[in-house]
C-alpha positions in Angstrom: 0.0 0.0 0.0 2.8 2.3 1.0 4.6 1.6 -2.3 1.5 2.3 -4.3 1.2 5.7 -2.5 4.8 6.6 -3.4 4.2 5.7 -7.0 1.0 7.8 -7.1 2.8 10.7 -5.6 5.5 10.5 -8.1 3.0 10.4 -10.9 1.3 13.5 -9.4 4.6 15.4 -9.2 5.4 14.4 -12.8 1.9 15.5 -13.9 2.3 18.9 -12.2 5.8 19.4 -13.6 4.5 18.6 -17.1 1.7 21.1 -16.7 4.1 23.8 -15.6 6.4 23.2 -18.5 3.5 23.2 -20.9 2.1 26.5 -19.7 5.6 28.1 -19.7 6.1 26.8 -23.3 2.8 28.4 -24.3 3.9 31.6 -22.6 7.2 31.6 -24.4 5.7 31.1 -27.8 3.1 33.9 -27.1 5.9 36.3 -26.1 7.9 35.6 -29.3 4.8 36.3 -31.4 4.0 39.5 -29.4 0.8 38.1 -28.0 1.3 39.3 -24.5 -2.3 38.8 -23.4 -2.0 35.0 -24.0 1.4 35.0 -22.4 0.0 36.5 -19.2 -2.9 34.0 -19.2 -0.5 31.1 -19.5 1.7 32.6 -16.7 -1.3 32.9 -14.5 -2.2 29.3 -15.0 1.3 28.2 -14.1 1.6 30.5 -11.1 -0.3 28.3 -8.6 2.0 25.4 -9.4 5.3 27.2 -9.2 5.9 27.2 -5.5 6.9 23.5 -5.5 9.0 23.7 -8.7 12.8 23.5 -8.8 15.0 26.6 -9.1 15.6 26.0 -12.8 11.9 26.1 -13.5 11.2 28.9 -11.1 13.9 31.1 -12.8 12.3 30.4 -16.2 8.8 31.2 -14.9 9.8 34.6 -13.4 11.8 35.4 -16.6 8.8 34.8 -18.8 6.5 36.5 -16.4 8.6 39.6 -16.4 8.6 39.6 -20.3 4.9 39.1 -20.5 4.2 42.0 -18.1 6.7 44.3 -19.7 5.1 43.7 -23.1 8.0 45.4 -24.9 7.2 48.6 -23.0 3.4 48.6 -23.5 2.5 47.2 -20.1 0.5 49.2 -17.6 2.1 50.9 -14.6 1.1 48.0 -12.4 2.4 45.5 -14.9 5.7 47.4 -15.1 6.1 47.2 -11.3 5.5 43.5 -11.3 7.8 43.0 -14.2 10.6 44.6 -12.2 9.8 42.3 -9.3 9.8 39.3 -11.5 13.2 40.1 -13.1 14.6 40.6 -9.6 13.2 37.3 -8.6 15.1 35.6 -11.4 18.4 36.9 -10.1 17.4 35.9 -6.6 16.6 32.4 -7.6 19.7 32.0 -9.8 21.8 33.5 -7.0 23.4 36.3 -9.1 23.0 38.4 -12.2 25.3 36.0 -14.1 22.9 33.1 -14.4 21.2 31.7 -17.5 18.9 34.7 -17.9 21.3 37.3 -16.4 22.5 39.1 -19.5 19.1 39.1 -21.2 17.5 40.5 -18.1 20.1 43.3 -17.9 19.3 44.2 -21.5 15.6 44.2 -20.7 16.2 46.4 -17.7 18.2 48.8 -19.7 15.3 49.0 -22.2 12.8 49.5 -19.4 15.0 52.2 -17.8 15.2 54.1 -21.0 11.5 53.7 -21.6 10.7 55.0 -18.1 13.0 58.0 -18.6 11.7 58.8 -22.0 8.1 58.8 -20.8 8.9 60.7 -17.7 10.7 63.5 -19.7 7.9 63.6 -22.2 5.3 63.9 -19.4 7.4 66.7 -17.9 7.4 68.6 -21.1 3.6 68.3 -21.4 3.3 69.3 -17.7 1.8 66.0 -16.7 3.6 66.0 -13.5 1.9 63.0 -11.9 3.0 60.7 -14.8 6.5 62.3 -14.9 7.0 61.7 -11.2 5.8 58.1 -11.5 8.2 57.5 -14.4 11.2 58.8 -12.5 10.2 56.7 -9.5 10.1 53.6 -11.7 13.5 54.5 -13.2 14.9 54.7 -9.7 13.4 51.4 -8.6 14.9 49.9 -11.7 18.3 51.4 -11.0 18.6 52.2 -7.3 22.2 53.4 -7.6 20.8 56.4 -9.6 19.3 58.3 -6.7 19.0 61.4 -8.9 15.9 59.8 -10.4 14.3 59.7 -7.0 15.1 63.4 -6.5 13.4 64.1 -9.9 10.4 62.1 -8.8 10.1 64.2 -5.6 10.5 67.5 -7.4 7.9 66.7 -10.1 5.5 65.5 -7.5 5.8 68.8 -5.7 5.3 70.7 -8.9 2.1 68.7 -9.5 1.0 69.3 -5.8 1.0 65.7 -5.0 2.4 66.3 -1.5 1.8 62.8 -0.2 4.0 61.2 -2.9 6.6 64.0 -2.7 6.9 63.7 1.1 7.5 59.9 0.8 10.2 60.5 -1.9 11.9 63.3 0.1 11.9 61.3 3.3 13.5 58.4 1.4 16.1 60.8 0.0 16.8 62.1 3.5 17.2 58.6 4.9 19.6 57.8 2.0 21.6 60.9 2.9 21.3 62.1 -0.7 23.3 65.2 -1.4 23.0 65.5 -5.2 26.4 67.1 -5.5 27.9 67.0 -9.0 30.8 68.6 -10.7 30.0 71.4 -13.1 32.3 72.3 -16.0 31.9 75.9 -17.1 33.5 78.4 -19.3 32.7 81.9 -20.5 31.5 82.3 -24.1 33.8 84.9 -25.6 31.1 86.3 -28.0 28.3 86.7 -25.5 30.1 86.9 -22.2 27.7 84.3 -20.7 28.9 81.5 -18.5 28.0 78.2 -20.1 27.9 74.7 -18.5 29.2 71.7 -20.4 28.3 68.0 -20.1 31.9 67.1 -19.2 35.3 68.6 -18.9 36.5 67.3 -22.2 33.9 69.1 -24.2 34.6 72.3 -22.2 38.3 72.0 -22.7 37.8 71.5 -26.4 35.9 74.7 -26.7 38.6 76.6 -24.8 41.3 75.2 -27.1 39.1 76.2 -30.1 39.1 79.8 -28.8 35.3 80.1 -28.5 35.4 80.1 -24.7 37.6 81.4 -21.9 37.9 81.2 -18.1 37.4 77.5 -17.6 36.2 76.4 -14.1 35.4 73.2 -12.3 33.1 73.5 -9.3 30.8 71.3 -7.2 27.1 72.2 -7.0 25.6 72.9 -3.6 24.3 69.9 -1.6 20.6 69.4 -1.9 20.3 67.9 1.6 19.1 71.2 3.2 16.6 71.7 0.4 15.2 68.2 0.9 14.7 68.7 4.7 13.2 72.1 4.1 10.6 70.7 1.6 9.7 67.9 4.1 8.9 70.6 6.7 6.9 72.7 4.2 4.9 69.7 3.1 4.1 68.9 6.7 2.8 72.5 7.1 0.6 72.1 4.1 -0.9 68.9 5.6 -1.4 70.5 9.0 1.2 68.4 10.8 2.7 71.3 12.7 4.7 69.4 15.2 6.4 67.3 12.5 7.0 70.5 10.6 8.8 72.1 13.5 10.9 69.0 14.1 11.9 68.9 10.4 12.5 72.6 10.3 14.9 72.5 13.2 16.9 70.0 11.3 16.6 72.0 8.1 17.7 75.3 9.8 20.7 73.5 11.4 21.8 72.6 7.8 20.8 75.9 6.2 20.9 78.6 8.9 20.8 81.5 6.4 17.5 80.5 4.7 15.1 83.4 5.5 12.1 81.7 3.9 12.6 78.7 6.2 12.9 80.9 9.2 9.7 82.7 8.3 7.9 79.4 7.7 8.8 78.2 11.1 7.6 81.5 12.6 4.3 81.1 10.9 3.8 77.5 12.1 4.6 78.7 15.7 1.9 81.4 15.3 -0.6 78.9 14.0 0.1 76.7 17.0 -0.5 79.7 19.3 3.1 80.2 20.3 3.1 83.9 19.9 6.3 84.6 22.0 8.3 82.1 19.8 6.8 83.7 16.7 8.0 87.1 17.8 11.5 85.8 18.6 11.8 84.2 15.1 10.4 87.3 13.4 12.9 89.6 15.2 15.6 87.2 14.1 14.2 87.5 10.5 14.4 91.3 10.6 18.1 91.1 11.5 18.6 88.9 8.4 16.4 91.1 6.2 16.2 94.6 7.7 14.5 96.1 4.6 11.6 93.7 4.7 8.4 95.7 5.4 6.2 92.6 5.8 8.3 91.3 8.6 7.8 94.6 10.5 4.1 94.6 9.8 3.7 91.1 11.1 5.5 92.0 14.3 3.1 94.9 14.7 0.1 92.6 14.4 1.5 90.4 17.2 2.4 93.3 19.4 -1.1 94.8 18.9 -2.8 91.5 19.8 -0.7 91.3 23.0 -1.8 94.8 23.9 1.6 96.3 23.3 0.3 99.3 21.4 3.4 101.5 21.4 5.5 98.6 20.1 2.8 97.9 17.5 2.8 101.5 16.4 6.6 101.5 16.0 6.5 98.3 13.9 3.8 99.7 11.6 5.6 103.0 11.2 8.7 101.1 10.3 6.8 99.0 7.7 5.5 102.2 6.1 9.0 103.8 6.1 10.2 100.8 4.2 7.2 100.6 2.0 5.1 103.8 1.8 2.4 101.9 -0.2 1.7 99.4 2.6 -2.0 100.0 3.0 -2.5 97.4 5.7 -0.1 99.1 7.9 -1.9 102.5 7.5 -5.2 100.7 8.3 -3.8 99.0 11.4 -2.3 102.3 12.7 -5.8 103.8 12.4 -7.2 100.8 14.3 -4.7 101.2 17.0 -5.6 104.9 17.4 -9.3 104.2 17.4 -9.0 101.5 20.0 -8.6 104.3 22.5 -12.1 105.5 21.8 -14.0 102.6 23.4 -13.0 103.5 27.0 -13.8 107.1 26.5 -17.3 106.4 25.1 -17.9 104.0 28.0 -17.0 106.7 30.5 -19.1 109.3 28.7 -22.1 107.0 28.9 -21.6 106.5 32.6 -21.7 110.2 33.6 -24.7 111.8 35.2 -26.1 115.4 34.9 -24.2 117.2 37.6 -22.1 120.2 36.6 -19.0 118.2 37.4 -20.1 115.3 35.2 -21.1 117.7 32.4 -17.6 119.3 32.5 -16.0 115.9 32.4 -18.3 114.9 29.5 -17.2 117.9 27.5 -13.5 117.1 28.2 -14.0 113.5 27.0 -15.9 114.6 23.9 -13.0 116.8 22.9 -10.6 114.0 23.5 -12.7 111.6 21.5 -12.8 114.0 18.6 -9.0 114.4 18.7 -8.7 110.6 18.6 -11.1 110.2 15.7 -9.4 113.0 13.7 -5.9 111.7 14.3 -6.9 108.4 12.6 -8.3 110.2 9.5 -4.9 110.9 7.7 -4.0 107.2 7.7 -7.3 106.1 6.3 -7.3 108.8 3.7 -3.8 107.7 2.6 -5.1 104.1 2.3 -7.9 105.3 0.0 -5.4 107.2 -2.2 -3.4 104.0 -2.6 -6.4 101.7 -2.7 -9.6 103.6 -3.6 -11.8 100.5 -3.2 -10.8 99.5 0.3 -14.1 98.9 1.9 -12.8 98.7 5.4 -11.1 102.2 5.1 -14.3 103.7 3.6 -16.5 102.3 6.3 -14.2 103.4 9.1 -13.9 106.9 7.7 -17.7 107.1 7.3 -18.1 106.2 11.0 -15.4 108.7 12.0 -17.0 111.6 10.0 -20.4 110.8 11.6 -18.9 110.7 15.1 -17.0 113.9 14.6 -19.9 115.8 13.1 -18.4 116.1 9.6 -21.8 115.6 7.8 -20.7 116.3 4.2 -17.8 113.9 4.3 -19.9 111.4 6.1 -22.4 111.5 3.2 -19.6 111.2 0.7 -18.2 108.1 2.3 -21.7 106.6 2.8 -22.4 107.0 -1.0 -19.0 105.5 -1.8 -19.6 102.6 0.5 -23.0 101.9 -1.1 -21.4 102.0 -4.6 -18.7 99.5 -3.6 -21.2 97.2 -1.9 -23.5 97.3 -5.0 -20.5 96.4 -7.1 -19.9 93.3 -5.1 
């Protein structure tokens, strides 16, 4: 009985092996004739049987599977990914890239790599950034030593606003410690005076010897590591992951301490998180790096005003205007600061009685209120000169003119406001 079982098992194995070889033979013929659909069908039929096959048959299976999926470059993105995996499995099964199928697979991989790069560049030219990024990513997976392809995948994903994919690529580049430093070979064109970059030193030197170029230089490009970490932080900001952004920014700033944009970005995240003191510290640091930046002064004024530091806020707004006389928001905010004094005065006026003492105090407060209202007028009028359709300035001026008894000007602003609102 035992002997019969062994014989039956042997027959079963033999049958399975025959079925595998038959399917693979069918797949091979289909591939040669360019019928990749039939080849994929035959491969699928053999797949369930391949686990128990010997290494020789497994290598052939993965080789044919890779060819069927690649389909001479016509395969889908998913098929391409699986084709790469299949070719890698061949080399894994054979133990090296020098097995029976090694050289053929290397040729196929070269074809695939060129195909990915051609499609990626074509997609980039047509501004199909998603397809371009996917193509560069596939090129990198095909040739992992060429990390520049991964950098291109990240950059094109950012351009296409696919921040999830770009974050994944940038984090991978960071973990790989990618720097992207290359040697640039330059020379000055004698006719135009423009510095031109050559593909290699030999071509550059040839142009210098020919007399068309002068001042040959070899220099390394800047490392991209700081840019990569910076972009990781900015993507985290766009996705609302503020804590991760801060962590990434600290690393980025350590690598790129003079990057003003990165400094301001960190300040904005701190503000968003409610850390106003830290925001102010960073913005003060930014003003030291860029003392002529009016927007930095304005933002510091906003924070100071919110903290009740009115004198500091006024100083910042005035500095912003000194740097940029057309900064309408700064004029508006100065007017708001001035008018903020009105509230307590009106409150006191309303609390007074009818005694002679109260009446005297009321008259004093009325004069003071008028002075406050009128002192805000020049800033708002300047705003309207620079920005005639500023609804906020028109509305505020209308209220001031009414409160200070300037009836004609009140009517003028009221009519202007109605016109602006009708236009909206």
